[in-house]
C-alpha positions in Angstrom: 0.0 0.0 0.0 3.0 2.3 0.5 4.4 4.2 -2.4 8.1 5.0 -3.1 8.7 8.5 -1.8 9.7 11.2 -4.4 9.5 8.6 -7.2 6.2 8.9 -9.1 4.6 12.2 -10.1 1.0 10.7 -10.1 0.7 8.5 -7.1 -1.5 9.3 -4.1 -2.7 7.4 -1.1 -5.9 8.2 0.8 -6.2 7.5 4.5 -9.7 8.4 5.7 -10.1 12.0 4.5 -6.4 12.6 4.4 -4.5 12.4 1.1 -0.7 11.9 0.6 0.3 12.9 -2.9 3.6 11.7 -4.1 5.8 13.8 -6.4 9.4 13.9 -7.6 10.4 16.9 -5.4 7.8 16.9 -2.7 5.1 14.9 -0.9 1.9 16.8 -0.1 -0.5 15.9 2.7 -3.9 17.5 2.7 -7.4 16.9 3.9 -8.7 15.9 7.3 -8.4 12.7 9.3 -10.8 12.4 12.3 -9.4 10.2 15.0 -11.8 8.5 17.3 -11.4 5.6 19.8 -12.5 2.9 17.3 -11.0 0.2 15.0 -11.3 2.3 11.9 -9.3 5.1 13.4 -6.6 2.7 14.6 -6.4 1.1 11.1 -6.1 4.6 9.5 -3.4 5.7 11.9 -1.4 2.5 11.3 -1.5 3.0 7.6 -0.5 6.7 8.0 2.4 5.7 10.4 3.6 3.1 7.9 3.8 5.6 5.1 5.4 8.3 7.3 8.0 5.7 8.4 8.8 4.9 4.7 9.2 8.6 3.9 11.5 9.1 7.0 13.6 6.1 6.0 13.9 7.4 2.5 15.1 10.8 3.7 17.5 9.3 6.2 19.1 7.2 3.5 20.0 10.2 1.5 23.6 11.1 2.0 23.3 14.9 1.9 20.1 16.8 2.5 19.9 20.6 2.2 18.8 22.6 5.2 15.7 23.5 3.2 14.7 22.5 -0.3 13.3 24.8 -2.8 9.5 24.7 -3.2 10.0 24.0 -6.9 7.5 26.8 -7.8 8.7 29.3 -10.3 7.4 32.8 -9.5 8.1 36.1 -11.0 7.2 39.6 -10.0 4.1 41.1 -11.7 3.2 44.7 -12.4 0.3 46.0 -10.3 -2.7 46.3 -12.7 -4.2 49.2 -10.8 
């Protein structure tokens, strides 16, 4: 069920209402995950923990990580239209 972090630009994993979206330069987490004292919440948390552990292991295995990576977004200044 886990994906290879930073490997495929189109993969995503849904856990309850939370989505983990894989990309080559980032992994996005968005949505909402309600945690209640029940079996479904426990299952969701274990899936989420498994994936977070895979992401952590992937990052720890990299020899040299920058202090902070670029967001990858290309922006440029725009003239004020008013």
